[in-house]
C-alpha positions as CSV (number, residue, x, y, z in Angstrom):
1,M,-23.9,4.9,-5.0
2,A,-22.9,1.4,-6.1
3,T,-22.6,-1.3,-3.7
4,F,-20.3,-3.5,-5.7
5,L,-17.0,-2.3,-6.9
6,S,-14.7,-3.9,-9.5
7,V,-11.2,-3.1,-8.9
8,D,-10.3,-2.4,-12.6
9,T,-7.4,-0.4,-13.0
10,K,-7.5,-0.2,-16.8
11,S,-9.5,3.3,-16.7
12,V,-7.4,4.8,-13.7
13,A,-3.9,6.4,-14.4
14,P,-1.5,5.5,-11.5
15,A,0.0,8.0,-9.1
16,S,3.3,8.0,-8.4
17,G,5.3,8.6,-5.1
18,A,8.1,7.6,-2.9
19,P,8.5,7.8,1.0
20,E,9.5,11.1,2.4
21,P,13.3,11.3,2.6
22,A,13.3,11.5,6.5
23,R,11.7,8.2,6.7
24,L,13.6,6.4,4.2
25,L,15.8,3.7,5.7
26,Y,17.3,1.7,2.9
27,G,17.2,1.6,-0.8
28,D,15.3,4.0,-3.4
29,P,11.7,2.7,-3.4
30,K,9.1,4.3,-5.9
31,F,5.4,3.7,-5.4
32,R,2.5,3.5,-7.8
33,T,-1.0,3.8,-6.6
34,W,-4.3,3.1,-8.9
35,N,-7.3,4.3,-6.6
36,V,-10.5,3.1,-8.2
37,E,-12.5,4.5,-5.3
38,E,-12.0,7.3,-3.0
39,R,-14.4,8.8,-0.5
40,E,-14.2,11.9,1.5
41,S,-14.6,9.7,4.7
42,G,-11.1,8.4,4.0
43,L,-12.2,5.0,2.3
44,Y,-10.0,4.0,-0.5
45,A,-10.0,0.9,-2.7
46,G,-7.2,0.1,-5.4
47,I,-3.9,-1.3,-6.1
48,W,-0.7,0.0,-4.5
49,E,3.0,-1.3,-5.6
50,S,6.5,-0.3,-4.7
51,T,9.8,-1.3,-5.5
52,P,12.3,-2.8,-3.1
53,G,13.3,-0.5,-0.1
54,K,12.8,0.0,3.6
55,W,11.2,2.9,5.4
56,R,9.1,4.0,8.4
57,I,5.6,4.8,8.1
58,V,3.2,6.9,10.0
59,Y,-0.3,5.6,9.5
60,D,-3.2,6.6,11.4
61,E,-6.0,4.9,9.1
62,W,-7.6,1.4,9.3
63,E,-6.2,-0.9,6.3
64,F,-6.9,-4.1,4.9
65,C,-4.4,-5.6,2.4
66,H,-4.4,-8.7,0.3
67,I,-0.7,-9.3,-1.2
68,L,-1.0,-9.9,-5.0
69,S,2.7,-10.6,-5.6
70,G,6.3,-10.0,-3.9
71,I,7.1,-10.2,-0.3
72,S,6.6,-7.5,2.5
73,V,8.1,-7.6,6.1
74,I,6.1,-5.4,8.4
75,T,7.3,-4.4,11.9
76,E,5.0,-2.3,14.4
77,D,7.1,-0.2,16.9
78,G,8.3,-2.5,19.7
79,G,6.8,-5.6,17.8
80,Q,8.2,-8.5,16.0
81,A,8.6,-8.5,12.1
82,R,5.9,-10.2,10.2
83,T,6.4,-11.3,6.7
84,V,3.6,-11.2,4.1
85,K,3.8,-12.8,0.7
86,A,1.5,-13.3,-2.3
87,G,-1.8,-14.6,-1.2
88,G,-1.5,-13.4,2.4
89,T,-3.9,-11.0,3.6
90,V,-3.3,-8.4,6.7
């Protein structure tokens, strides 16, 4: 197993997706995901992108994000909205 991973999407075809209709709040967002590493333990590394929209997520995994471009507003249930943009990390 390699201990250094280059996130090179040139050799990976993106997977397409969208929010589940019941979770969609606004717009018609479409997703593309380039997984360059995927392990049975649930660890993934890659690039994710979305067109504009608003949706609820249900997420029980730990996630690290570094925003490459664009702006995202993330609001936890009962929490305040947080804006992250290019160069930001959450």
